[in-house]
C-alpha positions in Angstrom: -3.1 -3.2 -22.8 -3.8 -6.9 -22.8 -2.9 -7.7 -19.2 -4.7 -9.1 -16.2 -4.6 -7.0 -13.0 -5.7 -7.8 -9.5 -6.5 -4.6 -7.7 -7.5 -4.5 -4.0 -9.6 -1.7 -2.6 -11.2 -1.5 -6.0 -14.5 -0.1 -4.8 -13.4 3.3 -3.6 -10.6 5.8 -3.5 -7.2 5.1 -5.2 -8.2 1.5 -5.9 -11.4 2.4 -7.6 -9.6 5.1 -9.7 -6.8 2.7 -10.6 -9.2 -0.1 -11.7 -11.2 2.4 -13.8 -8.2 3.8 -15.6 -6.9 0.3 -16.3 -10.2 -0.8 -17.7 -10.3 2.3 -19.9 -6.9 1.4 -21.3 -8.0 -2.1 -22.2 -6.7 -4.2 -19.2 -8.7 -6.9 -17.6 -9.2 -6.0 -13.9 -10.2 -8.4 -11.1 -11.2 -6.2 -8.2 -11.1 -7.2 -4.5 -13.0 -5.3 -1.8 -15.4 -5.8 1.0 -18.3 -5.2 -1.3 -19.1 -4.0 -4.9 -16.2 -5.9 -6.3 -15.5 -9.0 -8.5 -14.3 -10.7 -5.3 -15.8 -9.7 -2.0 -13.5 -10.6 0.8 -12.3 -9.3 4.2 -8.6 -8.8 4.0 -8.3 -8.2 7.7 -8.5 -12.0 8.2 -6.2 -14.8 7.1 -9.2 -16.7 5.7 -10.3 -13.7 3.7 -6.8 -13.2 2.2 -6.4 -16.9 1.2 -9.9 -17.1 -0.3 -9.5 -13.8 -2.2 -6.2 -15.0 -3.6 -7.6 -18.4 -4.7 -10.7 -16.7 -6.3 -8.5 -14.2 -8.1 -6.2 -16.9 -9.5 -9.3 -18.9 -10.6 -10.8 -15.9 -12.3 -7.5 -15.1 -14.0 -7.2 -18.6 -15.4 -4.1 -19.3 -13.3 -1.9 -16.4 -14.6 -1.9 -12.8 -13.1 0.2 -10.2 -14.8 0.1 -7.6 -12.1 -1.1 -6.9 -8.6 -1.9 -3.4 -7.2 -2.7 -3.4 -3.5 -4.6 -0.3 -2.6 -6.9 -1.6 0.2 -6.3 0.1 3.5 -7.9 1.9 6.5 -6.7 4.7 8.7 -8.6 4.0 11.9 -6.6 4.2 15.2 -7.4 0.5 16.0 -5.4 -2.7 15.9 -7.4 -3.9 12.8 -5.6 -1.3 10.8 -2.4 -3.4 11.0 -4.4 -6.5 9.9 -5.7 -4.7 6.8 -2.7 -2.4 5.9 0.1 -4.8 6.5 -0.9 -8.5 6.8 -3.8 -8.0 4.3 -1.3 -6.8 1.7 1.8 -9.0 2.3 -0.1 -12.3 2.7 -2.3 -11.7 -0.3 0.8 -10.8 -2.4 2.6 -13.9 -1.4 -0.4 -16.0 -2.1 -0.7 -14.5 -5.6 3.0 -14.7 -6.3 2.8 -18.2 -8.0 0.3 -16.8 -10.5 2.5 -13.8 -11.1 5.4 -16.1 -11.9 3.4 -17.6 -14.8 3.2 -14.2 -16.5 5.7 -13.1 -19.1 6.0 -9.6 -17.5 4.9 -9.9 -13.8 4.7 -6.7 -11.7 3.5 -5.7 -8.2 3.0 -2.4 -6.4 1.4 -1.4 -3.1 0.2 1.8 -1.6 2.1 2.9 1.4 1.9 6.5 2.8 3.7 9.6 3.7 2.7 8.6 7.3 5.4 5.9 7.2 7.8 8.7 8.0 5.9 9.7 11.1 6.8 8.3 14.6 6.1 4.6 15.0 6.7 2.3 17.9 9.7 0.1 16.8 8.3 -2.9 18.7 5.1 -2.7 16.7 6.8 -2.5 13.4 9.2 -5.3 14.3 6.3 -7.5 15.4 4.6 -7.0 12.0 7.7 -7.7 10.1 8.2 -10.9 12.1 5.0 -12.2 10.6 3.3 -12.9 13.9 -0.1 -11.2 13.6 -1.4 -12.2 17.0 1.6 -10.7 18.7 1.3 -7.6 16.6 -2.3 -7.1 17.4 -1.6 -7.6 21.1 1.0 -4.8 21.1 -1.5 -2.6 19.2 -4.2 -3.3 21.7 -1.9 -2.1 24.5 -1.0 1.0 22.5 -4.6 2.0 21.7 -5.6 1.6 25.3 -3.3 4.4 26.3 -5.2 7.1 24.5 -5.9 8.8 21.2 -2.4 10.1 20.6 -0.8 6.7 21.1 -3.6 5.0 19.1 -2.9 7.2 16.1 0.6 5.6 15.8 -1.0 2.3 14.6 -1.5 3.8 11.1 2.0 5.0 10.5 3.4 1.8 12.0 1.3 -0.2 9.5 2.7 1.8 6.6 6.3 1.8 7.8 6.2 -2.0 8.2 4.7 -2.3 4.7 7.4 -0.1 3.2 10.1 -2.1 4.9 8.6 -5.3 3.8 8.7 -4.1 0.2 12.3 -3.2 0.4 13.2 -6.4 2.1 11.3 -8.8 -0.2 11.9 -6.9 -3.4 15.4 -8.2 -3.8 14.7 -11.8 -2.7 15.0 -14.8 -4.9 11.2 -15.1 -4.8 10.6 -11.6 -6.2 13.6 -10.1 -8.0 15.0 -13.6 -8.7 11.8 -14.5 -10.4 11.8 -11.3 -12.4 9.0 -9.6 -10.5 9.5 -5.9 -9.8 8.0 -5.0 -6.4 7.6 -1.4 -5.4 5.5 1.0 -3.2 3.9 4.4 -3.7 3.7 6.7 -0.7 1.0 9.4 -1.3 0.6 12.7 0.5 -2.9 13.8 1.2 -5.3 12.3 -1.4 -8.8 13.5 -2.0 -10.7 10.3 -1.3 -13.6 9.3 1.0 -11.0 8.3 3.6 -9.9 12.0 4.0 -13.2 13.7 3.2 -14.3 14.2 6.7 -10.9 15.3 8.0 -10.5 17.9 5.3 -14.1 19.3 5.7 -13.1 21.8 8.4 -10.4 24.6 8.6 -9.1 23.0 11.7 -8.8 19.6 10.1 -7.1 20.9 7.0 -4.6 22.9 9.1 -3.7 19.8 11.1 -3.3 17.7 7.9 -1.1 20.3 6.2 1.1 20.7 9.2 1.8 16.9 9.2 2.0 16.6 5.4 3.1 19.9 3.8 2.6 19.7 0.1 4.2 22.7 -1.7 3.6 21.3 -5.1 -0.1 21.6 -6.0 -1.4 20.8 -2.5 -3.8 17.9 -1.9 -3.8 15.4 -4.8 -6.5 13.6 -6.7 -6.4 9.8 -6.7 -5.4 9.9 -10.4 -2.0 11.2 -9.5 -1.3 8.0 -7.5 -3.2 5.6 -9.9 -1.2 6.7 -12.9 2.1 6.0 -11.1 0.9 2.6 -9.9 -0.1 1.7 -13.4 3.3 2.6 -14.8 5.1 0.7 -12.0 3.1 -2.4 -13.0 3.4 -2.0 -16.7 5.8 -3.8 -19.0 7.9 -0.6 -19.3 9.2 -1.0 -15.7 12.0 -3.5 -16.0 14.4 -2.5 -13.3 12.7 -0.4 -10.6 12.7 -2.6 -7.5 12.2 -2.0 -3.8 11.5 1.7 -4.1 9.1 3.6 -1.9 8.2 6.5 -4.2 6.9 9.6 -2.3 4.3 10.9 -4.7 3.4 13.6 -2.2 3.7 17.1 -3.6 7.1 17.6 -2.0 6.2 16.6 1.6 9.0 14.1 2.0 11.6 16.6 0.9 10.1 19.3 3.1 10.2 17.1 6.2 13.4 15.2 5.6 15.5 17.7 3.7 17.5 17.3 0.5 20.3 15.0 1.9 19.3 11.3 2.2 22.7 10.1 1.2 24.9 11.1 4.2 24.1 7.9 6.1 26.9 6.2 4.2 29.5 9.0 4.6 32.6 8.4 6.8 32.0 9.4 10.4 
C-alpha cells in the first residue's frame, strides 16, 4: 500500500487503530492530534486547523492520497461542535488541494449513530451555514439549560457532519474532482471515550437502550478502522456521500426496515 494518509485523532481510539493498521499494511501515515502525533494541533480552533493542514501538506510533499478524520469529543459543551464539525470540515477543505494532486484521492470521516438522536434544528443549521461563532452562541444557550439539553450538542455535531458529507460529496470540488467523500457512523465502540460510561451496569444499560446492537454488541475500534481503510482505498471508485451505519444493527433497530417510502406517492 504505497499511499500517503492523513489521519486525525491518531493518538487514541479509532484514529490510533486506523493509523496502526495502515502502517502495518505499508502506508505512510501523517497523524494529527493534540499530542503524541506527527503534527500536534488543536482542531477546535481555526488557527489549529489551518496550521495542521499546512504542516500535513508539507510533510506529504504536496500530495495527499487520503484523509481519514477520526478526531472528536463527546463532552456536552459547545467546544464539541468546534472539534466534531468545524475541526473536520475546515481541515478537509484545507487539504482538498493536496488530495486533488493524487491519482486516487479519497476522504472519509467518523460520524456517529448519535446523528439519529434528537438534535436542535437551529444548531445543526447554524453549523451547516459555516458560522462558527453563531453556532457556539446557540450551543452556549443550550448547555446553560441543563444536562439533558447539553447532551444534544454531541448528536447535533454528528448530524451536521453527516449532512455536510452528503451535501459536499456531490459537488464539483469533490465528486467533480474525482474524490469519493463518505462517512462511517459507529455504534458503541470500545475506546477510552466510552470506557468510563461502560464501566457500570447502569451506564451500559443506558448506552444499550440508546444504541441497541443485536449483532455482536459493542464493537472494537478495528471494526470501524477497516471500513474507513476500504473507503479510502483505490478499490472504492463510486461510493459517494454515504453515511454507513457500522453499528451492529442499531440503525435498523431504531429506524426500521423501510427508508425508501419518503419518495412514494402520498
